[in-house]
N, C-alpha and C positions, 0 to 999 in steps of 0.2 A: 751814616747814610740818612738823608732826609726821610721823614716819615711818609712822603708821597711816592717814594721809589719802591718798586716791587723787588723783593729779595731775589737774588739769582738762585735758581734751583740747581743744586749740584748732585750728581749721582753719588749714591752711598755704596761703597764697596761692601760694608757690613750688611746693608739691606739686601744686596744682591746675593750674599752668602745665605742669608735667612731664606730668601725666596728659592734659591737652588736646593736647599735642604728640603723644603716642602715639595718641590717638583719631584725630587728623588724619592721622597717618602710616598707620595701618591703613586708613582710608577711602581714602587715595590708592593704597595697594597693591591694594585690592580693585578699583580701576578699571583696573589694568594687566593685560596678558595673563599667563596662568599661566606660571610659570617656577620653576626651583629657587631662584634668587636671591630672587624675590618671596616664596616660601613660607618661606625661611630668615629673611628680614627680618620677615615677619609673626610667625613664632614668637618671634623676639627681642623684638618690640614687645609681644606678649601677655605674655611672661614678665616684661618690665619693668613692665607694668601691675600684675601681681601683686606684684612687689617694692615698688612705690610704695604700693600698698594696705596692705602689711604695715607700712609706716612709720607708719600711723595708729595702730597698736597698740604698736609698738616702734620707737623712734627709732634710726636707724642711727648707727654710729660716724662720726666725721669722715672716716675713710679709706673706709668703705663708701659714704658719701654722695658723696665725690669720684669714686670709681670708677664709681658708677651714673650720675652726671651726665655723665661722660666717655663712657660707653657710650651714654647717651641721645643725645648730640650725634653720635656715630658712626652710630647707627641713623638719625637724622634726615637726616644728610648722605647716607648710602647710599640712602635712599628717594628723596631729591631727585635724586640722580644717576641712579638707575634710571628715574625718571619722565622725566627729560630725554632719555634715550635712546629712549624710546618715542614 
């Protein structure tokens, strides 16, 4: 592809799964009683949504991607653990 052509943006199925995981986590958090832990997890989830949205414009480096996926799994696990306590 010549350098003056704009690359075609393709939807990412994996990215959609990440975003859906966060939507579900936020919904689950909203159903839990208010607490500092709930609010911190919600802030993390919303920040991650913004991060994943930014990937639609600029692809992450492999290191950034790996770190974000690890963080996503940590947030998901923490939400599930908090929900199981309630």
